[in-house]
C-alpha positions in Angstrom: 103.4 -64.1 14.6 99.7 -64.0 13.9 99.2 -61.1 11.6 95.5 -61.1 11.2 93.0 -60.5 14.0 90.1 -62.5 15.4 86.9 -60.7 16.3 84.9 -61.8 19.4 81.8 -60.7 21.2 81.6 -61.0 25.0 78.2 -60.9 26.8 78.6 -58.6 29.8 75.5 -57.5 31.7 73.4 -58.3 28.7 75.6 -56.1 26.5 77.7 -57.3 23.5 81.2 -56.1 24.0 83.3 -56.4 20.8 87.0 -57.3 21.1 89.7 -57.5 18.5 92.2 -60.2 19.4 95.8 -60.4 18.1 98.4 -63.1 18.7 98.6 -66.3 20.6 96.4 -66.7 23.7 99.3 -68.4 25.5 101.4 -65.2 25.5 101.3 -62.5 28.2 98.2 -60.4 27.8 98.3 -56.7 26.8 95.0 -54.9 26.8 94.7 -51.8 24.7 91.8 -49.5 25.5 90.9 -46.5 23.3 89.9 -42.9 23.9 86.5 -41.3 24.5 85.0 -41.5 21.0 87.2 -44.0 19.3 87.3 -47.8 18.9 89.7 -50.7 19.5 90.6 -50.8 15.8 92.7 -47.6 16.3 95.4 -50.0 17.7 95.6 -52.3 14.6 99.1 -51.4 13.6 100.5 -51.4 17.1 98.7 -54.6 18.1 99.9 -56.4 15.0 103.5 -55.4 15.5 103.4 -56.8 19.1 101.4 -59.9 18.4 104.5 -62.1 18.4 105.1 -61.2 22.0 101.7 -60.6 23.5 98.1 -61.8 23.3 96.6 -58.3 22.5 93.0 -57.5 23.3 91.5 -54.3 21.9 87.9 -53.9 23.2 85.3 -51.4 21.8 84.0 -49.7 24.9 80.3 -49.7 25.6 78.6 -47.4 23.1 81.5 -47.5 20.6 82.3 -49.4 17.5 80.6 -52.8 17.3 79.7 -52.9 21.0 76.2 -52.4 22.3 74.9 -49.0 23.2 74.0 -48.5 26.9 70.3 -48.7 27.8 70.9 -46.2 30.5 73.2 -43.2 29.5 74.3 -43.0 33.2 76.3 -46.2 32.5 78.7 -44.1 30.4 80.7 -43.4 33.6 84.1 -44.3 35.1 82.7 -46.7 37.7 80.8 -48.6 35.0 83.8 -48.7 32.7 85.9 -50.1 35.5 83.3 -52.7 36.1 83.2 -53.7 32.4 87.0 -53.8 32.2 87.1 -56.2 35.2 84.4 -58.3 33.8 86.2 -58.5 30.5 89.4 -59.8 32.3 87.2 -62.3 34.2 85.6 -63.7 31.0 89.1 -64.3 29.5 90.2 -65.8 32.8 93.1 -63.3 33.0 94.5 -62.9 36.4 96.9 -60.1 35.4 97.7 -58.2 32.3 99.7 -55.3 30.9 97.5 -52.3 30.1 97.9 -49.6 27.5 95.2 -46.9 27.6 94.8 -43.8 25.4 93.0 -40.9 27.0 89.8 -42.5 28.5 91.5 -45.9 28.3 94.4 -44.5 30.4 92.0 -43.2 33.1 90.4 -46.7 33.2 93.9 -48.2 33.6 94.7 -45.8 36.4 91.5 -46.8 38.2 92.3 -50.5 37.9 95.9 -49.9 39.0 95.0 -47.9 42.0 92.6 -50.5 43.4 94.5 -52.6 46.0 91.8 -55.2 46.0 92.1 -56.0 42.3 95.8 -56.3 41.5 94.8 -57.1 37.9 97.6 -55.2 36.2 101.2 -56.1 35.8 102.1 -52.8 34.2 100.4 -49.6 33.1 101.1 -47.5 30.0 99.2 -44.2 29.8 98.9 -42.5 26.4 98.6 -38.7 26.8 96.4 -38.5 29.9 97.0 -37.7 33.5 95.2 -37.4 36.8 94.3 -33.8 35.9 92.4 -32.8 32.7 92.3 -29.1 31.9 88.8 -27.8 31.1 89.9 -26.1 27.9 91.2 -29.3 26.3 88.3 -31.4 27.5 85.7 -28.9 26.2 87.5 -29.0 22.8 87.0 -32.8 22.7 83.4 -32.6 23.8 82.7 -29.9 21.2 83.5 -32.2 18.3 82.2 -35.4 20.0 78.7 -34.0 20.3 78.6 -32.8 16.6 77.8 -36.2 15.1 78.3 -35.1 11.4 76.9 -37.1 8.5 78.9 -38.1 5.5 78.2 -39.0 1.9 81.3 -41.1 1.4 84.3 -42.7 3.1 86.4 -40.1 1.4 84.5 -37.4 3.3 85.0 -39.4 6.5 88.7 -39.6 6.0 89.0 -35.9 5.4 87.0 -35.1 8.6 89.1 -37.5 10.7 92.4 -36.1 9.3 91.3 -32.6 10.3 89.7 -33.4 13.6 92.5 -35.7 14.8 95.5 -33.9 13.3 96.9 -33.6 16.8 97.5 -37.4 16.6 100.6 -36.6 14.6 101.9 -37.9 11.3 100.7 -41.3 10.2 100.7 -43.3 6.9 97.7 -42.9 4.6 96.8 -46.5 5.4 96.2 -45.5 9.0 93.7 -42.8 8.1 92.0 -45.0 5.5 91.5 -47.8 8.0 90.3 -45.3 10.7 87.7 -44.1 8.2 86.5 -47.6 7.5 86.2 -48.6 11.1 84.9 -45.3 12.6 81.5 -45.2 10.8 78.2 -47.0 10.4 75.6 -46.7 7.6 72.4 -44.9 8.6 68.9 -45.8 7.4 69.1 -43.0 4.8 72.3 -44.3 3.3 74.6 -41.7 4.8 77.5 -42.5 7.1 77.7 -41.5 10.8 80.4 -41.8 13.4 80.3 -45.2 15.1 79.4 -44.2 18.7 76.4 -43.4 20.8 75.9 -39.6 21.1 75.0 -40.2 24.7 78.6 -41.1 25.6 79.2 -37.5 26.6 76.1 -37.3 28.8 78.2 -37.7 32.0 79.8 -34.3 31.3 78.1 -31.0 32.3 78.7 -28.2 29.8 80.9 -26.3 30.0 82.9 -28.9 31.9 85.4 -27.9 34.6 88.9 -29.2 35.2 88.9 -32.8 36.4 91.3 -33.9 39.1 92.1 -37.4 40.3 95.4 -37.1 42.0 94.3 -39.2 44.9 93.9 -42.1 42.5 97.2 -41.6 40.8 99.2 -41.5 44.1 97.8 -45.0 44.9 99.4 -46.6 41.9 102.4 -48.8 42.9 103.1 -50.9 39.7 105.5 -50.1 36.9 104.1 -47.2 34.9 105.1 -45.4 31.8 103.7 -42.3 30.1 103.5 -41.5 26.4 103.2 -37.7 26.1 102.3 -35.6 23.1 104.4 -32.6 23.7 101.8 -30.2 22.1 98.9 -31.7 24.1 96.2 -29.5 25.6 95.0 -32.5 27.7 98.4 -33.4 29.2 100.3 -30.2 29.8 104.0 -29.9 30.9 102.8 -28.8 34.3 100.8 -32.0 34.8 103.7 -34.1 33.6 106.1 -32.4 36.0 103.7 -33.0 38.9 103.2 -36.7 37.9 107.0 -37.1 38.0 107.1 -35.4 41.4 104.4 -37.8 42.7 105.9 -40.8 41.0 109.7 -40.4 40.4 109.9 -43.8 38.8 107.5 -42.8 36.0 109.0 -43.5 32.6 108.1 -40.7 30.2 108.4 -40.9 26.4 107.9 -37.7 24.6 106.4 -37.4 21.1 107.4 -33.9 20.1 105.3 -33.5 17.0 102.0 -34.7 18.5 99.3 -33.3 20.6 96.4 -35.3 22.1 97.0 -38.1 21.6 100.0 -39.8 19.8 98.7 -42.3 17.3 101.4 -44.9 18.3 102.2 -46.0 14.8 105.9 -45.3 15.1 108.5 -47.8 16.1 109.3 -46.0 19.3 106.0 -46.8 20.9 106.2 -50.5 20.1 109.8 -50.7 21.4 108.7 -49.2 24.7 106.0 -51.8 25.0 108.3 -54.6 24.2 110.5 -53.7 27.1 108.1 -53.0 30.0 
């Protein structure tokens, strides 16, 4: 098992897309795509634990982490994310892969899975997102995403992350410490700022209304499993029940002590991904 990652930059549409790679490239491919204002480094623990079985790719989406920022904020949109995801698979010459997506990453996965012309996914794992996003939960996320606080130290960053993302559930100190290190950039005045383009939320009118994409979800025909944070305000019990009604084969794993979205550091999440 390769226990340390490789960092790669892909050139896609004149943008640098940063990818953290884990494991042997001869293994089956598992792509892990992060949430709205996060980075691929959120998956370090899970990716390392699965690197004996999969070649794990954890991209930083456009405008996040070490990837380029969009020259046109309109490119922070689902159609363009789907285009980038497909281009990423093409650059790695990946015909099919397994997909794990948290929040926004799950929506991208659903979009790829629902496209009959693509057939790029072998399986889909969705982490705490569904084809309907309640306005209340989405506005909560947008409220802290647009804030863009500044910090004097990594310790301040860690405290802010622990408070803002407490719904991720319990995690070891090392998880929060790494998140702090990989979630910020140094500004020209020496302060620290969160590592994403503030324009990533420009696609959302404020206040945003409930988003629905049930027509996309009902087109998914491949093996699909759902990780659900039982206390989530993004993936409610009503939505989960309807997902099961639309897709009776959906495999649901519940994380009782989490909201949006489970941090996936526990053994249960890696075991589910080992037995897709």
